[in-house]
C-alpha positions as CSV (number, residue, x, y, z in Angstrom):
1,M,-72.1,-18.5,-190.8
2,Y,-69.2,-18.1,-188.6
3,N,-69.4,-15.6,-186.1
4,N,-65.7,-15.9,-185.1
5,L,-64.0,-14.2,-188.1
6,F,-60.3,-13.2,-186.9
7,T,-58.6,-12.6,-184.0
8,V,-55.9,-9.7,-183.4
9,F,-54.1,-9.3,-180.5
10,G,-55.7,-12.2,-178.6
11,L,-59.2,-10.6,-179.5
12,T,-62.2,-12.3,-181.0
13,V,-63.8,-10.3,-183.5
14,H,-67.5,-11.3,-183.9
15,G,-69.4,-11.1,-187.1
16,Y,-72.6,-10.2,-185.3
17,G,-70.7,-7.3,-183.1
18,L,-68.7,-6.4,-186.5
19,M,-72.3,-6.2,-188.3
20,I,-73.9,-4.4,-185.8
21,G,-70.9,-2.1,-185.5
22,L,-71.1,-1.1,-189.8
23,G,-74.9,-1.2,-189.6
24,V,-74.5,2.2,-187.2
25,V,-72.2,4.1,-189.2
26,A,-73.6,3.3,-192.1
27,S,-77.0,4.9,-190.7
28,L,-75.3,7.5,-189.4
29,L,-73.6,8.5,-192.8
30,L,-77.1,8.4,-194.5
31,S,-78.6,10.2,-191.8
32,W,-75.9,13.5,-191.4
33,R,-76.1,13.7,-195.5
34,R,-80.1,13.9,-195.0
35,A,-80.0,16.4,-192.4
36,R,-77.2,18.3,-194.3
37,T,-79.9,18.4,-197.3
38,R,-82.8,19.3,-195.0
39,G,-80.8,22.2,-192.4
40,L,-80.7,20.4,-189.6
41,S,-78.3,20.0,-187.3
42,E,-76.1,16.9,-187.8
43,D,-74.9,17.0,-183.8
44,N,-79.1,15.7,-183.2
45,V,-78.5,13.1,-185.5
46,S,-75.2,11.8,-183.7
47,T,-77.0,12.4,-180.2
48,L,-80.2,10.6,-181.2
49,T,-78.3,7.6,-182.6
50,I,-76.0,7.0,-179.6
51,L,-79.0,7.8,-177.5
52,V,-81.3,5.3,-179.8
53,V,-78.5,2.6,-180.1
54,I,-78.0,2.2,-176.1
55,L,-81.7,2.2,-174.9
56,G,-82.3,0.6,-177.9
57,F,-80.4,-2.1,-177.0
58,A,-81.1,-1.8,-173.5
59,G,-84.6,-2.7,-174.8
60,G,-84.2,-5.3,-177.2
61,K,-82.3,-7.2,-173.7
62,L,-85.3,-6.7,-171.7
63,F,-87.6,-7.8,-174.3
64,F,-85.1,-11.0,-174.6
65,L,-85.2,-11.7,-171.0
66,L,-88.9,-11.3,-170.8
67,T,-89.7,-14.0,-173.7
68,H,-87.0,-16.1,-172.9
69,W,-87.7,-16.0,-168.8
70,S,-87.1,-19.7,-168.1
71,F,-83.8,-19.0,-169.5
72,F,-82.5,-15.6,-167.3
73,T,-84.0,-17.7,-164.5
74,A,-82.0,-20.6,-164.6
75,S,-78.5,-19.2,-165.8
76,P,-79.3,-15.2,-165.6
77,W,-75.4,-13.9,-166.1
78,Q,-75.5,-16.6,-169.5
79,A,-78.6,-14.9,-170.5
80,L,-77.2,-11.4,-169.9
81,G,-74.3,-11.9,-171.7
82,S,-75.8,-13.6,-174.6
83,E,-75.7,-12.3,-178.4
84,G,-79.8,-12.4,-177.7
85,F,-82.2,-9.3,-178.7
86,V,-85.4,-8.6,-179.6
87,V,-85.8,-5.7,-182.1
88,Y,-89.3,-5.0,-181.0
89,G,-88.0,-3.7,-178.0
90,G,-85.6,-2.3,-179.4
91,I,-87.6,-0.2,-181.8
92,L,-90.2,0.3,-179.0
93,T,-87.6,1.8,-176.5
94,G,-85.6,3.7,-179.3
95,F,-88.9,5.4,-180.4
96,L,-89.4,6.1,-177.0
97,S,-86.0,7.6,-176.0
98,A,-85.9,9.9,-179.3
99,W,-89.4,11.3,-178.2
100,L,-88.7,12.3,-174.7
101,W,-84.6,13.4,-176.2
102,L,-87.2,16.0,-178.8
103,R,-89.8,16.8,-176.4
104,R,-86.7,18.1,-174.3
105,K,-85.2,19.9,-176.6
106,N,-88.3,21.4,-178.2
107,E,-87.9,19.9,-182.0
108,P,-90.7,18.1,-183.9
109,F,-90.7,14.3,-183.3
110,L,-92.2,13.3,-186.9
111,R,-89.5,15.5,-188.8
112,W,-86.9,13.8,-187.4
113,T,-88.1,10.4,-187.6
114,D,-89.2,10.4,-191.1
115,L,-85.0,11.8,-191.2
116,L,-83.6,8.9,-189.1
117,L,-85.9,5.9,-190.1
118,P,-83.9,5.2,-193.8
119,G,-80.9,5.2,-191.4
120,V,-82.7,2.6,-189.1
121,A,-83.4,0.2,-191.5
122,T,-80.3,0.1,-193.0
123,A,-79.1,-0.5,-189.7
124,Q,-81.3,-3.4,-189.1
125,G,-80.4,-5.0,-192.5
126,F,-76.5,-4.6,-191.5
127,G,-77.7,-6.4,-187.9
128,R,-79.8,-9.4,-190.0
129,V,-76.6,-9.8,-191.5
130,G,-74.8,-10.8,-188.4
131,C,-77.8,-12.9,-187.0
132,F,-76.8,-14.6,-190.1
133,L,-73.1,-15.1,-188.9
134,A,-74.0,-16.3,-185.8
135,G,-76.5,-18.3,-186.4
136,C,-79.0,-16.9,-184.7
137,C,-82.9,-16.0,-185.3
138,Y,-83.0,-19.1,-187.3
139,G,-85.5,-20.6,-190.1
140,K,-87.5,-24.1,-190.2
141,P,-85.8,-26.9,-191.7
142,T,-86.6,-27.2,-195.5
143,G,-85.8,-29.0,-198.2
144,S,-85.4,-25.9,-200.5
145,C,-82.3,-25.4,-202.6
146,L,-82.4,-22.4,-200.6
147,G,-81.5,-23.7,-197.2
148,V,-78.6,-23.2,-195.4
149,T,-76.8,-25.8,-193.3
150,F,-75.0,-24.3,-190.1
151,P,-71.8,-25.5,-188.3
152,A,-71.8,-26.3,-184.8
153,G,-71.3,-23.9,-182.1
154,S,-74.2,-21.4,-183.9
155,F,-77.4,-20.8,-182.6
156,A,-79.3,-22.9,-184.7
157,P,-78.9,-26.3,-184.9
158,A,-76.4,-28.0,-186.6
159,G,-76.1,-30.0,-189.3
160,I,-79.7,-29.1,-190.8
161,P,-80.9,-27.5,-194.3
162,L,-82.8,-24.3,-192.7
163,W,-84.9,-21.5,-193.8
164,P,-82.2,-18.6,-194.2
165,T,-84.8,-16.4,-192.4
166,Q,-81.8,-14.0,-191.9
167,L,-80.7,-13.5,-195.0
168,F,-84.7,-12.6,-195.7
169,S,-85.2,-10.2,-193.4
170,A,-81.6,-8.6,-194.2
171,A,-83.3,-7.9,-197.5
172,G,-86.3,-6.8,-196.4
173,D,-85.0,-3.9,-194.3
174,L,-82.6,-3.1,-196.9
175,L,-85.9,-2.5,-199.6
176,I,-87.9,-0.7,-196.6
177,A,-84.7,1.3,-196.5
178,A,-84.8,1.5,-200.3
179,A,-88.2,2.3,-200.2
180,L,-88.4,5.3,-198.1
181,L,-85.5,7.1,-199.7
182,L,-87.5,6.7,-203.0
183,L,-90.8,7.9,-201.0
184,D,-88.7,10.8,-200.0
185,R,-88.4,12.3,-203.4
186,K,-92.0,13.3,-203.8
187,K,-93.8,15.9,-201.5
188,H,-95.2,14.4,-198.3
189,R,-96.4,15.4,-195.0
190,E,-94.2,15.2,-191.9
191,G,-94.7,11.4,-190.4
192,A,-95.6,9.8,-193.5
193,L,-91.7,8.3,-193.7
194,T,-92.8,7.1,-190.6
195,G,-95.9,5.1,-191.3
196,W,-94.4,3.5,-194.3
197,Y,-91.5,1.6,-192.1
198,L,-94.0,0.9,-189.4
199,L,-96.7,-0.9,-192.3
200,L,-93.7,-1.8,-194.1
201,Y,-91.5,-3.7,-191.4
202,G,-94.6,-4.4,-189.7
203,V,-96.3,-6.5,-192.2
204,G,-92.6,-8.0,-193.5
205,R,-91.6,-9.6,-189.8
206,F,-95.2,-10.5,-189.7
207,L,-94.9,-12.9,-192.8
208,I,-90.9,-13.6,-192.0
209,E,-91.9,-15.8,-188.7
210,F,-94.0,-18.2,-190.3
211,L,-90.2,-19.3,-191.4
212,R,-88.6,-18.8,-188.0
213,N,-88.2,-21.8,-186.1
214,D,-86.1,-20.1,-183.0
215,D,-87.8,-19.1,-179.8
216,R,-89.5,-16.2,-179.7
217,G,-92.2,-16.6,-176.8
218,S,-95.7,-16.6,-178.0
219,V,-99.4,-14.4,-177.6
220,G,-101.9,-17.5,-178.5
221,A,-101.4,-18.7,-181.7
222,L,-98.8,-15.8,-182.5
223,S,-95.6,-15.3,-181.5
224,A,-94.6,-12.5,-179.9
225,S,-93.0,-10.6,-182.7
226,Q,-96.4,-11.4,-185.1
227,F,-98.2,-9.8,-181.9
228,F,-96.2,-6.4,-181.8
229,S,-96.3,-6.4,-185.5
230,L,-100.0,-6.1,-185.7
231,F,-99.6,-3.1,-183.3
232,A,-97.1,-1.9,-185.8
233,V,-99.7,-1.8,-188.3
234,A,-102.2,-0.7,-186.3
235,A,-99.9,2.5,-185.3
236,A,-99.1,3.2,-189.0
237,A,-103.0,2.9,-190.0
238,A,-103.1,5.7,-187.1
239,L,-100.8,7.9,-188.7
240,F,-102.0,7.9,-192.1
241,A,-105.5,8.6,-190.3
242,R,-104.0,11.7,-188.6
243,I,-101.5,12.8,-192.2
244,R,-105.2,12.9,-194.2
245,K,-107.4,14.3,-191.7
246,R,-104.8,17.3,-191.4
247,D,-104.6,17.6,-195.2
248,P,-107.2,15.3,-197.5
249,A,-105.3,16.2,-200.2
250,E,-102.6,13.9,-198.8
């Protein structure tokens, strides 16, 4: 929960940025290994990772600005320079950018998403630890023994025990990565791992939102993230239906 970790030659290393970097490296290493075992191009893994990271961050920032419009209009430069990021925005633009690039290369989209998504979930787990260090994405006040008190200077309110939703999310993301790797040991049709990722992440994100207390925007009675979670689960159901239609035995 201390975002400023240390300073080297006048440069301060922030916990949020460090964890994002470690997550990208972990994702790359895992995806390279999976590509080698499948006889797929490691160069494609590198290109897709760079593309998804850059455009995913851009999409995540755009969705943050849209869901915090009053903050952006009041202080545009502060909003642009903040660590605010909407994960669903990053997922959406990441999927879209990967689809466009793979289509241009005439590569099967679902084969590559099945390959990359365990690494993506791993990177998300690291990123959520970064959220915890920065104090963003914080939970509601709690009297539970699990409550965490953030210091002054964090994004979270200081001096109040809060649910550590960032750590819950990190654990959930890493469990999703582990589940996808275990499922991948069995024979499955292309797209099955992608469907499981969308389903597990969508359900987990919908539930964790009940404990979140930061401003995330809303759509009716749901938070914006819960609203997008419904689309993720619906996309998973549609993908599973497509797989079953192609091969009822699956």
